[in-house]
TILUM-149119 format. One line per field, with one value per residue (C-alpha): residue number from 1; residue in three letters; chain; x, y, z. Coordinates in nm, 4 decimals, decimal comma, m for minus. Example, Ala and Ser with C-alpha at 12.3 -4.5 7.8 and 13.67 -1.06 7.14 Angstrom:
<gumars>
zavex	(1|2);
palo	(ALA|SER);
fifi	(A|A);
c1	(1,2300|1,3670);
c2	(m0,4500|m0,1060);
c3	(0,7800|0,7140);
</gumars>
This chain:
<gumars>
zavex	(1|2|3|4|5|6|7|8|9|10|11|12|13|14|15|16|17|18|19|20|21|22|23|24|25|26|27|28|29|30|31|32|33|34|35|36|37|38|39|40|41|42|43|44|45|46|47|48|49|50|51|52|53|54|55|56|57|58|59|60|61|62|63|64|65|66|67|68|69|70|71|72|73|74|75|76|77|78|79|80|81|82|83|84|85|86|87|88|89|90|91|92|93|94|95|96|97|98|99|100|101|102|103|104|105|106|107|108|109|110|111|112|113|114|115|116|117|118|119|120|121|122|123|124|125|126|127|128|129|130|131|132|133|134|135|136|137|138|139|140|141|142|143|144|145|146|147|148|149|150|151|152|153|154|155|156|157|158|159|160|161|162|163|164|165|166|167|168|169|170|171|172|173|174|175|176|177|178|179|180|181|182|183|184|185|186|187|188|189|190|191|192|193|194|195|196|197|198|199|200|201|202|203|204|205|206|207|208|209|210|211|212|213|214|215|216|217|218|219|220|221|222|223|224|225|226|227|228|229|230|231|232|233|234|235|236|237|238|239|240|241|242|243|244|245|246|247|248|249|250|251|252|253|254|255|256|257|258|259|260|261|262|263|264|265|266|267|268|269|270|271|272|273|274|275|276|277|278|279|280|281|282|283|284|285|286|287|288|289|290|291|292|293|294|295|296|297|298|299|300|301|302|303|304|305|306|307|308|309|310|311|312|313|314|315|316|317|318|319|320|321|322|323|324|325|326|327|328|329|330|331|332|333|334|335|336|337|338|339|340|341|342|343|344|345|346|347|348|349|350|351);
palo	(MET|ASP|ARG|ARG|GLN|LEU|ILE|LYS|ALA|GLY|LEU|ALA|LEU|PRO|LEU|ALA|GLY|VAL|GLY|ALA|ARG|ALA|ALA|PRO|ALA|LYS|THR|PRO|ILE|TYR|ILE|GLY|ASP|MET|HIS|TYR|HIS|LEU|PHE|PHE|GLN|GLY|ARG|ALA|PRO|ALA|ALA|SER|ASN|PRO|LEU|ALA|ARG|ASN|MET|ALA|GLU|GLY|ASN|ALA|THR|LEU|VAL|ALA|TRP|SER|LEU|VAL|GLY|ASP|LEU|LEU|TRP|MET|GLY|ALA|SER|PRO|ARG|GLY|PHE|VAL|GLN|LYS|SER|VAL|PRO|LYS|PRO|GLY|GLU|PRO|GLU|ALA|TRP|PHE|LYS|ARG|GLU|LEU|ALA|ARG|ILE|LYS|ASN|HIS|LEU|ALA|GLU|GLN|ASN|LEU|LYS|ILE|ALA|LEU|THR|PRO|ALA|ASP|ILE|ASP|ALA|ALA|VAL|LYS|GLY|GLU|PRO|ARG|VAL|VAL|LEU|SER|VAL|GLU|GLY|ALA|SER|PHE|LEU|ASP|ASP|GLY|MET|GLY|ARG|LEU|GLN|ALA|ALA|TYR|ASP|GLU|GLY|VAL|ARG|HIS|ILE|GLN|LEU|VAL|HIS|TYR|ILE|ARG|ASN|THR|ILE|GLY|ASP|PHE|GLN|THR|GLU|ASN|PRO|VAL|HIS|ALA|GLY|LEU|SER|ALA|ALA|GLY|LYS|LYS|VAL|VAL|GLU|GLU|CYS|ASN|ARG|LEU|GLY|ILE|LEU|VAL|ASP|LEU|ALA|HIS|CYS|ALA|PRO|GLN|ALA|VAL|ALA|GLN|ALA|LEU|GLU|ILE|SER|LYS|THR|PRO|VAL|VAL|TRP|SER|HIS|SER|SER|VAL|THR|ARG|ALA|ARG|LYS|PRO|ASP|TRP|THR|PHE|PRO|ALA|TRP|GLN|ALA|ARG|GLN|LEU|SER|LEU|GLU|GLY|ALA|ARG|ALA|LEU|ALA|ALA|LYS|GLY|GLY|VAL|VAL|GLY|LEU|TRP|ALA|LEU|ARG|ILE|ASP|VAL|GLY|PRO|SER|ILE|ALA|ALA|TYR|GLY|ASP|ARG|LEU|ALA|GLU|MET|ALA|GLU|TRP|LEU|GLY|GLU|ASP|HIS|VAL|ALA|PHE|GLY|THR|ASP|MET|ASN|GLY|LEU|LEU|GLY|PRO|VAL|LEU|SER|ASN|TYR|ALA|ASP|VAL|ARG|ARG|VAL|VAL|GLU|HIS|TRP|GLU|ARG|ARG|GLY|MET|SER|GLU|ALA|ARG|MET|ARG|LYS|LEU|ALA|ILE|GLU|ASN|TYR|ALA|ARG|VAL|LEU|ARG|THR|ALA|MET|ALA|GLY|ARG|GLN|ALA);
fifi	(A|A|A|A|A|A|A|A|A|A|A|A|A|A|A|A|A|A|A|A|A|A|A|A|A|A|A|A|A|A|A|A|A|A|A|A|A|A|A|A|A|A|A|A|A|A|A|A|A|A|A|A|A|A|A|A|A|A|A|A|A|A|A|A|A|A|A|A|A|A|A|A|A|A|A|A|A|A|A|A|A|A|A|A|A|A|A|A|A|A|A|A|A|A|A|A|A|A|A|A|A|A|A|A|A|A|A|A|A|A|A|A|A|A|A|A|A|A|A|A|A|A|A|A|A|A|A|A|A|A|A|A|A|A|A|A|A|A|A|A|A|A|A|A|A|A|A|A|A|A|A|A|A|A|A|A|A|A|A|A|A|A|A|A|A|A|A|A|A|A|A|A|A|A|A|A|A|A|A|A|A|A|A|A|A|A|A|A|A|A|A|A|A|A|A|A|A|A|A|A|A|A|A|A|A|A|A|A|A|A|A|A|A|A|A|A|A|A|A|A|A|A|A|A|A|A|A|A|A|A|A|A|A|A|A|A|A|A|A|A|A|A|A|A|A|A|A|A|A|A|A|A|A|A|A|A|A|A|A|A|A|A|A|A|A|A|A|A|A|A|A|A|A|A|A|A|A|A|A|A|A|A|A|A|A|A|A|A|A|A|A|A|A|A|A|A|A|A|A|A|A|A|A|A|A|A|A|A|A|A|A|A|A|A|A|A|A|A|A|A|A|A|A|A|A|A|A|A|A|A|A|A|A|A|A|A|A|A|A|A|A|A|A|A|A|A|A|A|A|A|A);
c1	(0,2297|0,2364|0,0326|0,2041|0,2164|m0,1886|m0,2356|0,0072|m0,2110|m0,5392|m0,6382|m0,6165|m0,7418|m1,1105|m1,1858|m1,3581|m1,6978|m1,7569|m2,0579|m2,2546|m2,1442|m2,2224|m2,4769|m2,3510|m2,3501|m2,6342|m2,3898|m2,0341|m1,7735|m1,5273|m1,1419|m0,9222|m0,5447|m0,3330|m0,0073|0,0506|0,3360|0,3510|0,6870|0,7882|1,0720|1,1974|0,9529|0,5902|0,6172|0,3389|0,3211|0,2737|0,0786|m0,1991|m0,3594|m0,7223|m0,7180|m0,5671|m0,8134|m1,1119|m1,0355|m1,0489|m1,3218|m1,0594|m1,1614|m0,9361|m0,5876|m0,3053|m0,0144|0,3174|0,5793|0,9394|1,0547|1,4173|1,4317|1,7284|1,9637|1,8743|1,9527|1,9456|2,2034|2,1795|1,9874|1,7606|1,6923|1,9462|2,0807|2,3420|2,4140|2,3455|2,1237|2,2260|2,0150|1,7418|1,7922|1,4725|1,2498|1,3621|1,3138|0,9711|0,8422|0,9446|0,7882|0,4705|0,4272|0,4726|0,2183|m0,0602|0,0046|m0,0192|m0,3359|m0,4762|m0,4260|m0,6191|m0,9040|m0,8500|m0,9544|m0,7363|m0,9008|m0,8506|m1,1966|m1,3846|m1,6518|m1,4167|m1,3636|m1,7262|m1,7294|m1,4996|m1,6652|m1,9607|m1,7911|m1,6385|m1,2508|m1,0385|m0,6380|m0,4757|m0,1554|0,1011|0,4813|0,6823|0,9886|0,9205|1,2969|1,1946|1,1084|1,4524|1,4813|1,2262|0,8712|0,7149|0,7493|0,4686|0,2092|0,3467|0,2807|m0,0659|m0,1207|0,0025|m0,2584|m0,0925|m0,3229|m0,1124|0,2691|0,4545|0,7306|1,0550|1,1634|1,5211|1,7360|1,8289|1,6188|1,5649|1,2100|1,2974|1,4554|1,3398|1,3124|1,5980|1,9142|2,0399|1,8336|1,9654|1,6803|1,5462|1,1920|1,0960|1,3057|1,2192|1,1468|0,9639|0,7249|0,6510|0,5513|0,3063|0,1692|0,1462|m0,0051|m0,2865|m0,3127|m0,3144|m0,5447|m0,2867|m0,2811|0,0119|0,1548|0,4177|0,5123|0,9082|0,8913|1,1281|0,8859|0,9899|0,8902|0,5464|0,4766|0,5701|0,3487|0,0656|0,0762|0,0819|m0,1344|m0,5202|m0,6335|m0,5988|m0,2897|m0,2254|0,0778|0,0257|0,2042|0,3840|0,2501|0,1694|0,3529|0,3318|0,6148|0,8804|0,9540|1,1324|1,4859|1,6771|1,9097|1,6925|1,6532|1,4639|1,1142|1,1119|1,2747|0,9690|0,6970|0,5171|0,4639|0,1486|0,1687|0,2570|m0,0272|m0,2850|m0,1703|m0,2260|m0,5959|m0,6340|m0,5794|m0,8437|m0,5664|m0,5370|m0,2892|m0,2408|m0,0867|0,1456|0,1724|0,4842|0,4955|0,7765|0,5494|0,1915|0,1959|0,1957|m0,1251|m0,4072|m0,6235|m0,3382|m0,3292|m0,7018|m0,6636|m0,3689|m0,5856|m0,8763|m0,6347|m0,5156|m0,8945|m0,9142|m0,6272|m0,6962|m1,0495|m1,2345|m1,2118|m0,8460|m0,6845|m0,6895|m0,5297|m0,1804|m0,0660|0,2801|0,2055|0,4925|0,7357|0,8001|1,0052|0,7865|0,4242|0,1282|m0,1027|0,0444|m0,3098|m0,6507|m0,7977|m0,5806|m0,7202|m1,0847|m1,0083|m0,9196|m1,2835|m1,4062|m1,2323|m1,4028|m1,7342|m1,6716|m1,5601|m1,8777|m1,7445|m1,9850|m2,0805|m2,0030|m1,6580|m1,5552|m1,6808|m1,4350|m1,1503|m1,1760|m1,2350|m1,4081|m1,1492|m0,8815|m1,1590|m1,2648|m0,9051|m0,8537|m1,1834|m1,0698|m0,7788|m0,8762|m1,1781|m0,9589|m0,7796|m0,7447|m0,7643);
c2	(m1,8673|m1,5798|m1,4560|m1,6405|m1,9938|m1,9186|m1,9214|m2,2369|m2,4179|m2,3427|m2,0921|m1,7857|m1,4416|m1,3909|m1,1420|m0,8195|m0,7861|m1,1338|m1,3460|m1,6291|m1,7086|m1,4040|m1,4364|m1,4035|m1,0783|m1,0074|m0,8754|m0,9511|m0,8026|m0,6453|m0,6400|m0,3438|m0,3644|m0,0450|m0,1859|m0,4332|m0,4920|m0,6890|m0,6767|m0,7472|m0,9804|m1,2215|m1,4267|m1,4203|m1,1553|m0,9848|m1,1749|m1,4804|m1,3731|m1,1035|m0,8634|m0,9201|m1,2496|m1,2472|m0,9691|m1,1629|m1,4908|m1,2880|m1,0433|m0,7625|m0,4124|m0,1583|m0,2481|0,0129|m0,0945|0,0294|0,1122|0,1032|0,4154|0,3145|m0,0438|m0,0093|0,1389|m0,1211|m0,4686|m0,7226|m0,7483|m0,9791|m0,6944|m0,6690|m0,4587|m0,1661|0,0986|m0,0290|0,2780|0,6391|0,7140|1,0211|1,3227|1,2396|0,8638|0,8281|1,0168|0,8035|0,5247|0,6048|0,6886|0,3783|0,1601|0,3460|0,2983|m0,0585|m0,0497|0,1308|m0,0889|m0,4071|m0,2545|m0,1788|m0,5478|m0,6354|m0,3908|m0,2621|0,1129|0,3392|0,5332|0,8913|1,0365|0,9839|0,8327|0,5627|0,5035|0,4773|0,2244|0,0330|m0,0478|m0,1425|m0,3735|m0,2564|m0,2763|0,0145|m0,0164|0,2876|0,3798|0,4186|0,5164|0,3868|0,5712|0,9601|0,9714|1,0773|1,4027|1,4906|1,6916|1,9013|1,9735|1,9927|1,5975|1,5856|1,7697|1,5582|1,2361|1,3365|1,4051|1,0494|0,8864|0,8573|0,9110|0,7471|0,8567|0,6676|0,9647|0,7220|0,3935|0,2158|0,4861|0,8420|1,1369|1,4639|1,4174|1,2761|1,0213|0,6214|0,3744|0,1199|0,3715|0,6697|0,9729|1,3024|1,5353|1,5650|1,4268|1,5568|1,8180|2,1647|1,9958|1,7009|1,9194|2,0939|1,7563|1,7030|2,0396|1,9910|1,6189|1,7810|2,0578|1,8106|1,5273|1,2410|1,0550|1,0666|0,7188|0,7467|0,3750|0,3405|0,6975|0,7556|0,8684|1,2282|1,2438|1,0699|1,3277|1,5869|1,4841|1,4448|1,7945|1,9431|1,7502|1,8473|1,5397|1,1821|0,9826|0,6292|0,3899|0,1392|m0,1665|m0,3441|m0,3796|m0,2404|m0,3469|m0,2014|m0,4420|m0,2106|0,1195|0,0356|0,1839|0,1797|m0,0480|m0,3644|m0,6401|m0,4567|m0,6467|m0,4998|m0,1643|m0,1440|m0,1713|0,1178|0,1816|0,1611|0,5405|0,6161|0,4265|0,5919|0,9130|0,8803|0,7059|1,0080|1,2502|1,0030|0,7882|0,4035|0,1584|m0,1588|m0,4907|m0,6767|m1,0539|m1,1086|m1,4660|m1,3794|m1,1119|m1,1431|m1,5672|m1,8932|m1,8854|m1,7020|m1,7163|m1,5729|m1,2845|m1,2145|m1,2120|m1,0019|m0,7147|m0,7655|m0,7176|m0,4073|m0,2926|m0,2998|m0,1026|0,1661|0,1434|m0,0272|0,2353|0,2714|m0,0482|m0,2354|m0,4675|m0,3722|m0,6952|m0,5774|m0,9216|m1,0116|m0,7921|m1,0438|m1,3068|m1,5550|m1,4008|m1,5652|m1,4564|m1,5101|m1,4016|m1,2271|m1,5840|m1,6035|m1,2515|m1,3477|m1,6152|m1,3844|m1,2484|m1,6190|m1,6792|m1,3310|m1,4696|m1,8072|m1,6228|m1,3862|m1,0612|m0,8218|m0,7341|m0,3727|m0,4405|m0,6646|m0,4361|m0,1389|m0,3506|m0,5495|m0,2088|0,0991|0,2320|0,2595|0,3720|0,6342|0,8268|0,7750|0,9515|1,2258|1,2745|1,3168|1,5383|1,7929|1,8936|2,2659|2,4136);
c3	(2,4630|2,2584|1,9702|1,6906|1,9035|1,9689|1,5587|1,5244|1,7865|1,6014|1,8515|1,7111|1,8980|1,8088|1,5571|1,6461|1,6049|1,5761|1,7219|1,4742|1,1413|0,9583|0,6684|0,3571|0,1945|m0,0254|m0,3081|m0,3261|m0,1254|m0,3608|m0,2766|m0,2712|m0,2605|m0,1540|m0,2810|m0,5626|m0,7843|m1,1136|m1,3106|m1,6806|m1,6261|m1,3129|m1,1422|m1,2482|m1,4836|m1,6778|m1,9653|m1,7902|m1,5052|m1,6483|m1,4281|m1,5383|m1,4801|m1,1313|m1,0218|m1,1714|m0,9673|m0,6554|m0,7653|m0,6690|m0,8442|m0,7054|m0,7322|m0,6952|m0,9306|m0,7698|m0,9912|m0,8275|m0,9239|m0,7594|m0,8831|m1,0962|m0,7934|m0,5141|m0,4492|m0,2145|0,1249|0,4589|0,5872|0,3064|0,0427|0,0098|m0,2226|m0,4512|m0,6868|m0,7402|m1,0433|m1,2572|m1,3058|m1,5467|m1,4865|m1,2509|m1,4798|m1,7775|m1,5879|m1,4517|m1,8117|m1,9603|m1,6836|m1,6827|m2,0457|m2,0188|m1,7389|m1,9667|m2,2383|m2,0463|m1,8670|m2,2190|m2,3690|m2,0609|m2,1234|m1,7568|m1,6931|m1,5080|m1,1991|m1,2855|m1,0968|m0,8044|m1,0137|m1,1257|m0,7251|m0,7187|m1,0276|m0,8588|m0,5431|m0,7168|m0,8962|m1,2044|m1,2081|m1,1947|m1,1642|m0,9449|m1,1264|m0,8222|m0,7758|m0,4845|m0,4333|m0,5826|m0,7150|m1,0710|m0,8472|m0,8055|m1,1116|m1,0328|m0,8741|m1,2612|m1,2911|m1,0335|m1,2624|m1,5500|m1,3429|m1,2910|m1,6556|m1,7167|m1,4707|m1,1456|m0,8633|m0,5770|m0,5037|m0,2122|m0,1190|m0,0194|m0,0813|m0,0790|m0,2137|m0,0954|m0,2608|m0,2025|m0,0479|0,2562|0,5255|0,5341|0,7694|0,6655|0,6378|0,8830|0,8653|0,6976|0,6137|0,9917|0,8164|0,4939|0,3382|0,2088|m0,1074|0,0424|0,2245|m0,0755|m0,2704|0,0092|m0,0765|m0,4412|m0,3815|m0,2142|m0,4776|m0,7818|m0,5955|m0,5610|m0,2410|m0,0522|0,0802|0,3870|0,3469|0,4189|0,5734|0,8938|1,1797|1,1738|0,8118|0,9034|1,1359|0,9272|0,6574|0,8424|0,9824|0,6250|0,4334|0,4177|0,2999|0,4439|0,3733|0,3845|0,5016|0,2197|0,3233|0,6098|0,9353|1,2681|1,6247|1,9687|2,0886|1,9437|1,8028|1,4819|1,3924|1,1136|1,2582|1,2704|1,0088|0,7290|0,7921|1,1564|1,0568|0,8225|1,0552|1,1992|1,5729|1,7149|1,7890|1,4415|1,3499|1,5596|1,4760|1,0631|1,1898|1,3690|1,0305|0,8501|0,7401|0,6203|0,7173|0,4718|0,5617|0,4005|0,3350|0,4671|0,6315|0,8990|1,0044|0,9631|1,0431|0,8402|0,6742|0,5262|0,8228|0,9854|0,8144|0,8446|1,2173|1,2100|1,0008|1,1994|1,5086|1,3731|1,3164|1,6806|1,7586|1,4905|1,4444|1,1528|0,9656|0,9094|0,7800|0,4634|0,2495|0,1033|0,0161|m0,1597|m0,3995|m0,6075|m0,3944|m0,1043|m0,0194|0,1484|0,1103|0,3173|m0,0105|m0,3848|m0,5642|m0,5310|m0,4629|m0,1926|m0,0854|m0,1611|0,1256|0,3823|0,3395|0,3443|0,6492|0,8340|0,7103|0,8765|1,1990|1,1692|1,1474|1,0202|0,6566|0,7305|0,8679|0,6141|0,3322|0,5260|0,5468|0,2160|m0,0139|0,1286|0,3610|0,0551|m0,1596|0,0625|0,1041|m0,2734|m0,3486|m0,0795|m0,2391|m0,5641|m0,4829|m0,3000|m0,6121|m0,6916|m0,9958);
</gumars>
């Protein structure tokens, strides 16, 4: 039987570091999420799905709200999401500014604070909710590096370099490479993120771009969402969800530099249940070390998710508790690993 069959049979692999049922935590185990979406139209729009309530129902206190920087120029295809049009000069920046303003307005209405400093990260770990402003696909930088400083000034602290459309930064996983990894501009983006104190996110990056970014970055980076596979070396010709996986070799290289890999909640990949998701994340902790994995749900960005809200994510922690995972490991996977790399990136800011 393979792993998926074991889960279906109710015989999921034992969790790492488990013994007898774990004693209840003396203080709550809070939730961090490296990759969350909330849109202002379409399925479950912000108006009917307020973030504060969602976070409170699961005790989530550190959530990266990811603005999709190339949303207007991508669309669905039989292979998955693809580029459907080419933005005109200035359009990605204009979209970024409009959408960021809407996100900040929603947070203000919800009385949610934005994570701007290491002190904010410490507060989140202690149970005071903070939202990290994040961008998925930095196409707004195509018109110049100065936009990165402007994004920092607007509160952005987490930037994913590429997504589903071509930009001047580097190659992504679901299309044939054209930059041989990161472009010269892309390498400067990594350096400038380090200087400003912005966390670099390599999710969606092609393997060569990952390797180059790891060489350049002076602080740990993240792969905010997808999964780790040891069954294959992902290739851009694969179905999109398989192309989007990170090889075990690539994940271990990222972990060796202090980074963190997030697990998305895509049912076809992680399994059919909340318990299966918990087992998969625990398995990744065995492969990479307990300091190097985290939640990266991709909530509201997936078709067929196994986690729909932060109450579901809370049930993952409860599953770990029932299986006897140590409290220290649960806290790392649940929030502390993401908090650590965010704090480190922010603290690395140079005047």
